[in-house]
Backbone and ligand atoms as CSV (ligand in chain L), in Angstrom:
chain,resi,resn,atom,element,x,y,z
A,1,MET,N,N,-38.046,-61.491,-5.516
A,1,MET,CA,C,-38.451,-60.650,-6.559
A,1,MET,C,C,-37.413,-59.525,-6.902
A,2,GLY,N,N,-36.361,-59.788,-7.167
A,2,GLY,CA,C,-35.119,-58.907,-7.397
A,2,GLY,C,C,-35.312,-57.847,-8.269
A,3,LYS,N,N,-36.251,-57.082,-8.192
A,3,LYS,CA,C,-36.468,-55.841,-8.804
A,3,LYS,C,C,-36.007,-54.784,-8.025
A,4,ALA,N,N,-35.359,-53.702,-8.797
A,4,ALA,CA,C,-34.728,-52.454,-8.262
A,4,ALA,C,C,-35.929,-51.757,-7.746
A,5,ARG,N,N,-35.801,-51.156,-6.491
A,5,ARG,CA,C,-36.871,-50.260,-6.039
A,5,ARG,C,C,-36.973,-48.992,-6.738
A,6,THR,N,N,-38.061,-48.617,-7.193
A,6,THR,CA,C,-38.271,-47.205,-7.992
A,6,THR,C,C,-39.217,-46.430,-7.110
A,7,ASP,N,N,-39.198,-45.124,-7.278
A,7,ASP,CA,C,-40.092,-44.226,-6.661
A,7,ASP,C,C,-41.335,-44.138,-7.713
A,8,ARG,N,N,-42.014,-43.065,-7.340
A,8,ARG,CA,C,-43.342,-43.005,-8.370
A,8,ARG,C,C,-42.994,-42.427,-9.650
A,9,TYR,N,N,-41.766,-41.884,-9.796
A,9,TYR,CA,C,-41.370,-41.333,-11.190
A,9,TYR,C,C,-40.630,-42.507,-12.026
A,10,GLY,N,N,-40.500,-43.696,-11.327
A,10,GLY,CA,C,-39.795,-44.665,-11.901
A,10,GLY,C,C,-38.310,-44.742,-11.899
A,11,ASN,N,N,-37.873,-43.690,-10.980
A,11,ASN,CA,C,-36.289,-43.533,-10.765
A,11,ASN,C,C,-35.836,-44.682,-9.819
A,12,THR,N,N,-34.717,-45.232,-9.778
A,12,THR,CA,C,-34.225,-46.043,-8.920
A,12,THR,C,C,-33.594,-45.213,-7.831
A,13,ARG,N,N,-33.357,-45.779,-6.811
A,13,ARG,CA,C,-32.584,-45.112,-5.662
A,13,ARG,C,C,-31.337,-44.518,-6.185
A,14,GLU,N,N,-30.468,-45.107,-7.043
A,14,GLU,CA,C,-29.345,-44.594,-7.415
A,14,GLU,C,C,-29.449,-43.442,-8.288
A,15,GLN,N,N,-30.584,-43.376,-9.264
A,15,GLN,CA,C,-30.849,-42.316,-10.191
A,15,GLN,C,C,-31.166,-41.069,-9.170
A,16,LYS,N,N,-31.939,-41.394,-8.245
A,16,LYS,CA,C,-32.432,-40.373,-7.231
A,16,LYS,C,C,-31.204,-39.601,-6.715
A,17,LEU,N,N,-30.189,-40.449,-6.349
A,17,LEU,CA,C,-29.034,-39.894,-5.709
A,17,LEU,C,C,-28.302,-39.125,-6.621
A,18,ILE,N,N,-28.207,-39.394,-7.646
A,18,ILE,CA,C,-27.513,-38.755,-8.770
A,18,ILE,C,C,-28.112,-37.457,-9.044
A,19,ASN,N,N,-29.621,-37.468,-9.148
A,19,ASN,CA,C,-30.272,-36.303,-9.533
A,19,ASN,C,C,-30.072,-35.246,-8.446
A,20,GLU,N,N,-30.211,-35.743,-7.145
A,20,GLU,CA,C,-30.128,-34.804,-6.001
A,20,GLU,C,C,-28.657,-34.090,-5.966
A,21,ASN,N,N,-27.684,-35.249,-6.200
A,21,ASN,CA,C,-26.281,-34.586,-6.229
A,21,ASN,C,C,-26.151,-33.492,-7.346
A,22,ARG,N,N,-26.826,-33.684,-8.473
A,22,ARG,CA,C,-26.639,-32.784,-9.501
A,22,ARG,C,C,-27.342,-31.289,-8.997
A,23,MET,N,N,-28.404,-31.624,-8.515
A,23,MET,CA,C,-29.214,-30.262,-7.922
A,23,MET,C,C,-28.235,-29.580,-7.024
A,24,LEU,N,N,-27.756,-30.367,-6.028
A,24,LEU,CA,C,-26.937,-29.732,-5.188
A,24,LEU,C,C,-25.750,-29.074,-5.459
A,25,LYS,N,N,-25.051,-29.588,-6.604
A,25,LYS,CA,C,-23.916,-28.967,-7.113
A,25,LYS,C,C,-24.425,-27.651,-7.718
A,26,LYS,N,N,-25.574,-27.588,-8.560
A,26,LYS,CA,C,-26.230,-26.334,-8.940
A,26,LYS,C,C,-26.429,-25.279,-8.103
A,27,MET,N,N,-26.800,-25.873,-6.829
A,27,MET,CA,C,-27.254,-24.931,-5.701
A,27,MET,C,C,-25.874,-24.122,-5.295
A,28,ILE,N,N,-24.840,-25.043,-5.044
A,28,ILE,CA,C,-23.508,-24.591,-4.491
A,28,ILE,C,C,-22.961,-23.537,-5.448
A,29,LYS,N,N,-23.197,-23.985,-6.863
A,29,LYS,CA,C,-22.568,-22.969,-7.821
A,29,LYS,C,C,-23.335,-21.597,-7.646
A,30,SER,N,N,-24.471,-21.643,-7.775
A,30,SER,CA,C,-25.203,-20.323,-7.552
A,30,SER,C,C,-24.969,-19.632,-6.280
A,31,LEU,N,N,-24.917,-20.523,-5.173
A,31,LEU,CA,C,-24.515,-19.783,-3.982
A,31,LEU,C,C,-23.096,-19.054,-3.937
A,32,ARG,N,N,-22.248,-19.934,-4.477
A,32,ARG,CA,C,-20.979,-19.256,-4.806
A,32,ARG,C,C,-20.798,-17.941,-5.519
A,33,ARG,N,N,-21.698,-18.030,-6.664
A,33,ARG,CA,C,-21.818,-16.703,-7.306
A,33,ARG,C,C,-22.375,-15.813,-6.495
A,34,GLU,N,N,-23.352,-16.002,-5.744
A,34,GLU,CA,C,-23.855,-14.940,-4.828
A,34,GLU,C,C,-22.940,-14.557,-3.665
A,35,LEU,N,N,-22.172,-15.284,-3.217
A,35,LEU,CA,C,-21.192,-14.898,-2.241
A,35,LEU,C,C,-20.095,-14.171,-2.915
A,36,GLN,N,N,-19.761,-14.434,-3.952
A,36,GLN,CA,C,-18.696,-13.652,-4.814
A,36,GLN,C,C,-19.129,-12.247,-4.917
A,37,LYS,N,N,-20.487,-12.153,-5.414
A,37,LYS,CA,C,-21.107,-10.677,-5.197
A,37,LYS,C,C,-20.968,-9.998,-4.119
A,38,VAL,N,N,-21.364,-10.680,-2.985
A,38,VAL,CA,C,-21.135,-10.051,-1.675
A,38,VAL,C,C,-19.875,-9.670,-1.295
A,39,ASN,N,N,-18.758,-10.622,-1.662
A,39,ASN,CA,C,-17.293,-10.081,-1.458
A,39,ASN,C,C,-16.989,-9.064,-2.144
A,40,ASN,N,N,-17.296,-8.875,-3.499
A,40,ASN,CA,C,-16.899,-7.900,-4.387
A,40,ASN,C,C,-17.440,-6.560,-3.781
A,41,TYR,N,N,-18.709,-6.663,-3.318
A,41,TYR,CA,C,-19.366,-5.457,-2.704
A,41,TYR,C,C,-18.744,-5.078,-1.332
A,42,GLU,N,N,-18.322,-5.943,-0.684
A,42,GLU,CA,C,-17.625,-5.464,0.525
A,42,GLU,C,C,-16.298,-5.288,0.408
A,43,HIS,N,N,-15.728,-5.668,-0.548
A,43,HIS,CA,C,-14.341,-5.199,-1.105
A,43,HIS,C,C,-14.338,-3.835,-1.628
A,44,ILE,N,N,-15.372,-3.430,-2.524
A,44,ILE,CA,C,-15.451,-2.053,-2.878
A,44,ILE,C,C,-15.756,-1.164,-1.667
A,45,ARG,N,N,-16.680,-1.627,-0.869
A,45,ARG,CA,C,-17.060,-0.581,0.259
A,45,ARG,C,C,-15.738,-0.525,1.200
A,46,ASP,N,N,-15.041,-1.561,1.170
A,46,ASP,CA,C,-13.786,-1.357,2.057
A,46,ASP,C,C,-12.830,-0.308,1.286
A,47,ILE,N,N,-12.765,-0.295,0.127
A,47,ILE,CA,C,-11.946,0.683,-0.443
A,47,ILE,C,C,-12.365,1.908,-0.263
A,48,LEU,N,N,-13.769,2.175,-0.391
A,48,LEU,CA,C,-14.474,3.428,-0.274
A,48,LEU,C,C,-14.314,4.021,0.995
A,49,GLU,N,N,-14.704,3.124,1.980
A,49,GLU,CA,C,-14.752,3.589,3.365
A,49,GLU,C,C,-13.510,3.395,4.174
A,50,GLY,N,N,-13.174,2.192,4.414
A,50,GLY,CA,C,-12.095,1.949,5.246
A,50,GLY,C,C,-10.667,1.825,4.753
A,51,ASN,N,N,-10.274,1.256,3.714
A,51,ASN,CA,C,-8.947,1.147,3.361
A,51,ASN,C,C,-8.402,2.572,3.063
A,52,CYS,N,N,-9.201,3.277,2.409
A,52,CYS,CA,C,-8.690,4.569,1.895
A,52,CYS,C,C,-8.437,5.492,3.073
A,53,GLN,N,N,-9.258,5.483,3.939
A,53,GLN,CA,C,-8.951,6.234,5.127
A,53,GLN,C,C,-7.818,5.748,5.987
A,54,GLU,N,N,-7.744,4.356,5.859
A,54,GLU,CA,C,-6.731,3.935,6.545
A,54,GLU,C,C,-5.130,4.139,5.993
A,55,GLU,N,N,-5.261,4.268,4.675
A,55,GLU,CA,C,-4.162,4.808,3.823
A,55,GLU,C,C,-3.629,6.093,4.266
A,56,GLN,N,N,-4.851,7.102,4.060
A,56,GLN,CA,C,-4.628,8.433,4.432
A,56,GLN,C,C,-3.961,8.518,5.839
A,57,ALA,N,N,-4.554,7.823,6.715
A,57,ALA,CA,C,-4.185,7.947,8.139
A,57,ALA,C,C,-2.739,7.436,8.315
A,58,GLN,N,N,-2.238,6.467,7.644
A,58,GLN,CA,C,-0.986,5.987,7.516
A,58,GLN,C,C,-0.163,6.946,6.939
A,59,GLU,N,N,-0.454,7.442,5.966
A,59,GLU,CA,C,0.312,8.547,5.314
A,59,GLU,C,C,0.517,9.755,6.208
A,60,THR,N,N,-0.510,10.228,6.927
A,60,THR,CA,C,-0.303,11.180,8.023
A,60,THR,C,C,0.681,10.769,8.999
A,61,ARG,N,N,0.461,9.567,9.438
A,61,ARG,CA,C,1.418,9.123,10.689
A,61,ARG,C,C,2.957,9.074,10.097
A,62,ASN,N,N,3.094,8.694,8.783
A,62,ASN,CA,C,4.430,8.754,8.096
A,62,ASN,C,C,5.001,10.090,8.060
A,63,VAL,N,N,4.210,10.890,7.673
A,63,VAL,CA,C,4.587,12.380,7.560
A,63,VAL,C,C,4.878,12.935,9.071
A,64,LEU,N,N,4.159,12.729,9.970
A,64,LEU,CA,C,4.445,13.265,11.187
A,64,LEU,C,C,5.411,12.532,11.837
A,65,GLU,N,N,5.662,11.181,11.628
A,65,GLU,CA,C,7.074,10.707,12.025
A,65,GLU,C,C,8.345,11.222,11.402
A,66,ASN,N,N,8.116,11.589,10.193
A,66,ASN,CA,C,9.288,12.236,9.536
A,66,ASN,C,C,9.663,13.467,10.222
A,67,LEU,N,N,8.546,14.224,10.308
A,67,LEU,CA,C,8.646,15.669,10.947
A,67,LEU,C,C,9.241,15.382,12.394
A,68,LYS,N,N,8.877,14.431,13.164
A,68,LYS,CA,C,9.234,14.306,14.376
A,68,LYS,C,C,10.880,14.003,14.379
A,69,LYS,N,N,11.355,13.382,13.537
A,69,LYS,CA,C,12.834,13.106,13.334
A,69,LYS,C,C,13.604,14.342,12.985
A,70,ILE,N,N,12.948,15.054,11.980
A,70,ILE,CA,C,13.665,16.304,11.586
A,70,ILE,C,C,13.632,17.224,12.667
A,71,TRP,N,N,12.575,17.426,13.564
A,71,TRP,CA,C,12.542,18.469,14.585
A,71,TRP,C,C,12.931,18.069,15.939
A,72,ALA,N,N,13.475,16.749,16.063
A,72,ALA,CA,C,13.657,16.269,17.379
A,72,ALA,C,C,14.542,17.082,18.146
A,73,CYS,N,N,14.253,17.355,19.296
A,73,CYS,CA,C,15.044,18.259,20.341
A,73,CYS,C,C,16.265,17.839,20.764
A,74,HIS,N,N,17.220,18.628,20.328
A,74,HIS,CA,C,18.817,18.146,20.634
A,74,HIS,C,C,19.119,18.569,22.135
A,75,ALA,N,N,18.257,19.216,22.700
A,75,ALA,CA,C,18.712,19.775,23.972
A,75,ALA,C,C,18.261,18.560,24.999
A,76,CYS,N,N,17.216,18.011,24.894
A,76,CYS,CA,C,16.809,16.975,25.716
A,76,CYS,C,C,16.643,15.667,25.152
A,77,ASN,N,N,16.960,15.529,23.802
A,77,ASN,CA,C,16.681,14.517,23.168
A,77,ASN,C,C,15.526,13.502,23.478
A,78,GLU,N,N,14.453,14.298,23.829
A,78,GLU,CA,C,13.145,13.459,24.188
A,78,GLU,C,C,11.958,14.123,23.453
A,79,GLY,N,N,11.947,15.434,23.416
A,79,GLY,CA,C,10.676,16.034,22.795
A,79,GLY,C,C,10.994,16.376,21.350
A,80,VAL,N,N,10.131,17.209,20.706
A,80,VAL,CA,C,10.347,17.621,19.567
A,80,VAL,C,C,10.022,19.198,19.630
A,81,LEU,N,N,10.483,20.009,18.537
A,81,LEU,CA,C,10.210,21.285,18.549
A,81,LEU,C,C,8.935,21.520,17.802
A,82,GLU,N,N,7.964,22.133,18.329
A,82,GLU,CA,C,6.680,22.498,17.670
A,82,GLU,C,C,6.663,23.982,17.278
A,83,ILE,N,N,5.958,24.420,16.382
A,83,ILE,CA,C,5.671,25.661,15.971
A,83,ILE,C,C,4.749,26.300,16.660
A,84,ASN,N,N,5.144,27.469,17.363
A,84,ASN,CA,C,4.129,28.491,18.006
A,84,ASN,C,C,3.977,29.691,17.331
A,85,ILE,N,N,2.860,29.952,16.775
A,85,ILE,CA,C,2.800,31.158,16.082
A,85,ILE,C,C,2.165,32.350,17.128
A,86,TYR,N,N,2.671,33.450,16.719
A,86,TYR,CA,C,2.345,34.703,17.800
A,86,TYR,C,C,2.266,35.921,16.678
A,87,SER,N,N,1.631,36.834,17.208
A,87,SER,CA,C,1.609,38.110,16.622
A,87,SER,C,C,2.360,39.223,17.219
A,88,LYS,N,N,3.047,39.858,16.149
A,88,LYS,CA,C,4.046,40.762,16.636
A,88,LYS,C,C,3.825,41.966,15.669
A,89,LEU,N,N,3.446,43.151,16.237
A,89,LEU,CA,C,3.144,44.402,15.352
A,89,LEU,C,C,2.215,44.129,14.255
A,90,GLY,N,N,1.251,43.297,14.220
A,90,GLY,CA,C,0.383,43.087,13.262
A,90,GLY,C,C,0.689,41.986,12.263
A,91,GLU,N,N,2.010,41.275,12.566
A,91,GLU,CA,C,2.505,40.396,11.668
A,91,GLU,C,C,2.617,39.019,12.384
A,92,SER,N,N,2.470,37.970,11.678
A,92,SER,CA,C,2.759,36.727,12.087
A,92,SER,C,C,4.102,36.283,12.383
A,93,TRP,N,N,4.565,35.887,13.622
A,93,TRP,CA,C,5.842,35.319,13.865
A,93,TRP,C,C,5.760,34.083,14.595
A,94,TYR,N,N,6.883,33.497,14.557
A,94,TYR,CA,C,6.713,31.947,15.118
A,94,TYR,C,C,8.028,31.711,15.957
A,95,TYR,N,N,8.006,30.748,16.651
A,95,TYR,CA,C,9.244,30.091,17.246
A,95,TYR,C,C,8.923,28.651,17.431
A,96,ARG,N,N,9.936,27.941,17.507
A,96,ARG,CA,C,9.661,26.549,17.758
A,96,ARG,C,C,10.229,26.279,19.254
A,97,LYS,N,N,9.177,25.492,19.842
A,97,LYS,CA,C,9.513,25.287,21.168
A,97,LYS,C,C,9.335,23.672,21.480
A,98,CYS,N,N,10.300,23.276,22.414
A,98,CYS,CA,C,10.220,21.717,22.745
A,98,CYS,C,C,9.020,21.356,23.494
A,99,ASN,N,N,8.412,20.244,23.222
A,99,ASN,CA,C,7.228,20.037,24.027
A,99,ASN,C,C,7.620,19.186,25.148
A,100,SER,N,N,8.887,19.075,25.518
A,100,SER,CA,C,9.333,18.258,26.571
A,100,SER,C,C,10.343,19.018,27.578
A,101,CYS,N,N,11.107,20.022,27.082
A,101,CYS,CA,C,11.887,20.800,27.859
A,101,CYS,C,C,11.589,22.224,27.454
A,102,ALA,N,N,12.522,23.088,28.094
A,102,ALA,CA,C,12.271,24.595,27.934
A,102,ALA,C,C,12.915,25.165,26.734
A,103,HIS,N,N,13.702,24.257,25.770
A,103,HIS,CA,C,14.310,24.707,24.685
A,103,HIS,C,C,13.398,25.312,23.669
A,104,ARG,N,N,13.678,26.557,23.252
A,104,ARG,CA,C,13.070,27.194,22.059
A,104,ARG,C,C,13.935,27.932,21.224
A,105,THR,N,N,13.530,28.191,19.915
A,105,THR,CA,C,14.372,28.800,18.919
A,105,THR,C,C,13.968,30.345,19.042
A,106,PRO,N,N,14.750,31.252,18.548
A,106,PRO,CA,C,14.342,32.660,18.448
A,106,PRO,C,C,13.180,32.778,17.544
A,107,GLY,N,N,12.444,33.989,17.811
A,107,GLY,CA,C,11.342,34.128,16.812
A,107,GLY,C,C,11.609,34.533,15.453
A,108,LYS,N,N,10.993,34.232,14.442
A,108,LYS,CA,C,11.181,34.436,13.092
A,108,LYS,C,C,9.806,34.905,12.559
A,109,LYS,N,N,9.925,35.488,11.355
A,109,LYS,CA,C,8.761,36.050,10.809
A,109,LYS,C,C,8.185,34.723,10.080
A,110,TYR,N,N,6.906,34.698,10.330
A,110,TYR,CA,C,6.066,33.362,9.789
A,110,TYR,C,C,5.513,33.679,8.288
A,111,THR,N,N,5.898,32.496,7.631
A,111,THR,CA,C,5.284,32.527,6.053
A,111,THR,C,C,4.763,31.112,5.959
A,112,SER,N,N,3.956,31.095,4.914
A,112,SER,CA,C,3.303,29.677,4.588
A,112,SER,C,C,4.263,28.666,4.260
A,113,GLU,N,N,5.629,29.002,4.041
A,113,GLU,CA,C,6.590,27.997,3.650
A,113,GLU,C,C,7.204,27.184,4.903
A,114,VAL,N,N,6.776,27.779,6.089
A,114,VAL,CA,C,7.381,27.101,7.240
A,114,VAL,C,C,6.506,25.832,7.519
A,115,THR,N,N,7.393,24.941,7.576
A,115,THR,CA,C,6.805,23.481,7.890
A,115,THR,C,C,7.454,22.831,9.190
A,116,GLY,N,N,6.627,22.155,9.678
A,116,GLY,CA,C,6.958,21.339,11.118
A,116,GLY,C,C,5.832,20.922,11.661
A,117,ILE,N,N,5.923,20.836,13.015
A,117,ILE,CA,C,4.867,20.118,13.811
A,117,ILE,C,C,4.142,21.526,14.512
A,118,TYR,N,N,2.858,21.468,14.206
A,118,TYR,CA,C,2.168,22.597,14.843
A,118,TYR,C,C,1.696,22.211,16.266
A,119,THR,N,N,1.787,23.202,17.204
A,119,THR,CA,C,1.281,22.965,18.400
A,119,THR,C,C,-0.230,22.492,18.463
A,120,GLN,N,N,-0.499,21.429,19.126
A,120,GLN,CA,C,-1.704,20.999,19.192
A,120,GLN,C,C,-2.563,21.914,20.234
A,121,HIS,N,N,-3.640,22.563,19.871
A,121,HIS,CA,C,-4.130,23.520,20.844
A,121,HIS,C,C,-4.984,22.949,21.717
A,122,LYS,N,N,-4.662,23.335,22.817
A,122,LYS,CA,C,-5.290,22.658,24.229
A,122,LYS,C,C,-6.392,23.580,24.671
A,123,LYS,N,N,-7.370,23.079,25.017
A,123,LYS,CA,C,-8.578,24.036,25.528
A,123,LYS,C,C,-8.553,24.045,26.952
L,1,ZN,ZN,ZN,13.822,19.389,24.410
């Protein structure tokens, strides 16, 4: 009886496979689209939360590294000079002191233009 086997819709085995294949391709396409949306969302979230903070943190580190080079202590060649602000006759004065040896600079009147590494206040 050399008749091709058909299902109840009259499709041959081959046609069935073609149809299934077509459906799977459609499914993959829509899944890819969903995945793209998720990826885009995660990308945006990264920018908003992670990457921006990371960039800012990197920028802060760069600035700090630069300051460490500028204010490297030449007395011990190990530490960096940190700004210590103190009060003198009701005015703000400062000196820079090495965080590794006893080297320090003479006191000067403090202004907002003074830049450098500020002492981390330890409790
Ligand atoms: Zn030093």
